[in-house]
C-alpha positions in Angstrom: 91.0 128.3 61.3 88.1 127.0 59.2 86.6 130.3 57.5 83.8 130.6 55.1 85.1 131.2 51.7 85.2 134.9 50.8 83.6 134.5 47.5 80.5 133.0 49.5 80.3 136.2 51.6 80.6 138.6 48.7 78.0 136.7 46.8 75.5 137.1 50.0 76.2 140.5 50.5 75.8 141.4 46.7 72.5 139.4 46.6 71.3 141.3 49.8 72.5 144.8 48.2 70.9 144.2 44.8 74.1 143.4 42.7 77.9 143.3 42.5 77.8 146.7 41.1 75.6 148.2 43.8 77.7 146.5 46.7 81.0 147.9 44.9 79.4 151.4 45.0 79.2 151.3 48.8 82.8 150.0 49.6 85.4 152.4 50.8 88.8 152.9 49.3 91.8 153.5 51.7 94.6 156.0 51.0 98.0 154.9 49.9 101.1 155.0 52.4 102.0 158.3 50.5 98.9 160.0 50.8 98.6 159.1 54.6 101.6 160.3 55.3 101.0 163.7 53.8 98.2 164.5 56.1 98.8 167.1 58.5 99.2 166.0 62.3 96.4 168.5 63.3 93.9 166.6 61.1 94.6 163.6 63.1 94.2 165.4 66.4 90.7 166.9 64.8 89.5 163.6 63.9 90.2 161.8 67.1 88.4 164.5 68.9 85.5 164.7 66.8 84.8 160.8 67.3 85.5 161.2 70.8 82.6 163.9 71.2 80.4 161.9 68.8 80.8 159.0 71.0 77.5 158.4 72.9 75.4 161.2 71.3 73.9 162.4 68.1 76.9 162.6 65.6 75.0 165.3 63.5 75.2 167.6 66.6 78.7 167.5 66.7 79.2 167.9 62.9 76.8 170.9 62.7 79.1 172.5 65.8 82.5 171.4 64.3 83.7 175.0 62.9 83.0 176.3 66.5 85.4 173.6 67.7 88.0 174.6 65.1 88.0 178.1 66.0 88.1 177.5 69.8 90.9 175.0 69.5 93.1 177.0 67.2 92.6 174.4 64.3 93.8 171.7 66.7 97.5 173.3 66.2 99.5 170.3 68.2 102.0 172.8 69.7 99.3 175.1 70.8 97.4 172.0 72.3 100.6 170.9 74.1 101.2 174.6 75.5 97.8 175.6 76.7 97.6 175.8 80.5 95.0 173.7 82.2 92.9 176.6 83.5 92.3 177.4 79.9 91.0 174.0 79.2 88.4 174.4 81.8 87.6 177.9 80.2 87.3 176.5 76.6 84.7 173.3 78.0 82.3 176.0 78.9 82.2 177.9 75.5 78.7 177.5 74.0 80.6 177.4 70.4 81.6 173.7 71.1 79.5 170.5 72.8 80.3 171.2 76.4 82.0 168.3 78.3 85.0 168.7 80.3 86.0 165.2 80.4 86.1 164.9 76.6 87.8 168.3 76.1 90.7 167.1 78.4 91.5 164.3 75.9 92.5 166.8 73.5 95.6 167.8 75.0 96.6 164.2 76.1 96.0 163.1 72.5 98.1 166.0 71.3 101.0 164.9 73.5 100.7 161.3 71.8 100.8 162.6 68.5 104.1 164.9 69.2 105.6 162.1 71.1 105.0 159.7 67.7 106.2 162.7 65.3 109.3 163.0 67.4 110.0 159.3 66.8 108.9 158.9 63.2 109.0 162.2 61.8 105.3 162.7 61.9 102.3 161.1 63.4 100.7 160.5 59.8 104.1 158.7 58.9 103.9 156.6 61.9 100.6 155.5 61.0 100.9 155.3 57.3 103.7 152.7 57.9 102.1 150.5 60.4 101.3 147.4 58.9 97.8 146.4 58.4 98.5 142.8 58.8 98.7 143.7 62.4 96.3 146.6 62.5 95.0 145.6 66.0 98.6 146.4 67.1 97.9 149.9 66.1 94.4 150.0 67.9 96.3 149.1 71.1 98.6 151.8 70.6 96.0 154.3 70.3 94.2 152.8 73.4 97.0 152.6 75.3 98.7 156.1 74.6 95.6 158.1 73.8 92.7 159.4 75.6 89.3 157.5 74.9 90.5 156.1 71.7 89.6 152.4 72.8 86.6 150.4 71.6 85.7 151.2 68.0 86.7 155.2 68.4 90.1 154.5 67.1 89.3 152.3 64.4 86.7 154.2 63.1 88.8 157.5 63.3 91.5 155.5 61.4 89.0 154.6 58.7 87.7 158.0 58.4 91.4 159.3 57.7 92.0 156.7 55.1 94.0 153.8 57.1 93.1 150.5 55.8 91.4 148.8 58.9 88.5 146.6 59.5 85.9 147.6 62.1 84.2 145.3 64.7 80.9 146.8 64.2 77.9 145.1 65.4 77.2 143.2 62.3 80.8 142.3 61.9 81.1 141.0 65.5 78.0 139.2 65.2 79.3 137.2 62.0 82.4 136.4 64.1 80.6 135.0 66.8 78.0 133.2 64.8 81.1 131.5 62.9 82.8 130.8 66.2 85.7 132.8 65.3 85.6 135.0 68.4 83.9 134.4 72.0 84.4 136.0 75.2 84.9 139.6 75.3 85.4 141.6 71.8 88.1 143.4 73.0 90.3 140.7 74.7 93.6 139.8 73.3 92.3 136.4 72.1 89.4 137.8 70.4 91.5 140.4 68.5 94.1 138.1 67.4 91.7 135.9 66.2 89.7 138.5 64.1 92.9 139.8 62.6 94.2 136.3 61.7 90.7 135.7 59.9 90.9 139.0 58.2 94.2 138.4 57.0 93.3 135.0 55.6 90.4 136.8 53.8 92.6 139.4 52.2 95.1 136.6 51.0 92.0 135.0 49.4 90.4 138.1 47.9 93.3 140.8 47.6 90.9 143.5 48.7 91.8 145.9 51.6 90.5 145.2 55.2 88.0 147.9 54.9 86.1 146.4 52.1 86.4 143.0 53.6 84.8 144.2 56.9 81.9 146.4 55.0 81.2 143.1 52.8 81.1 141.1 55.9 78.5 143.7 57.6 76.5 144.1 54.5 76.3 140.0 54.0 74.5 139.7 57.7 72.2 141.8 59.8 69.7 144.6 59.2 71.9 147.3 57.5 71.3 149.7 54.7 74.7 151.6 54.8 
């Protein structure tokens, strides 16, 4: 695969953001395997749920109501979520302390079961995520989409990024770059496109020594109309 040198991408991003220092200050830093593995599983469910509720609506509205979510869903305790009867979920979905959306509420028990199953096999869901190789991060995306509820698209990857797992994000700017440079074509979430994106990011990581999250951000900052 003939890729643009990462040093050139970096230089363009730094120029657009003001300087190398200005660019570096904007970059994320992933957690270590040890740090990730110590995150309680209820926090993974809480983060997945928050990103699912934020999908398609104003993110700040969900953030403002989040203390209500934590209270209504008992701190996203995995065992409690798995044991809650169906009729209680319908009741919770009408609680004004949260954003009332039955379909999204019902993702909580589904994703709690996914987390519980992974924990049974790996010791904890956090350990399962922490030990997944970044060189196949799209494989982890696929697992979340296949076994979870509403964790496809960018919801799963954004959740992983928030929790500190090193992952690239196929944001609009990143996708636009990959298409403009003929790295992907066709559907963004097809196996062919995901494999091509992973291969490109692995090559840039080898070249730069940077984590995937920073490579993703630098590419985004190097193109498009962005200020974040």
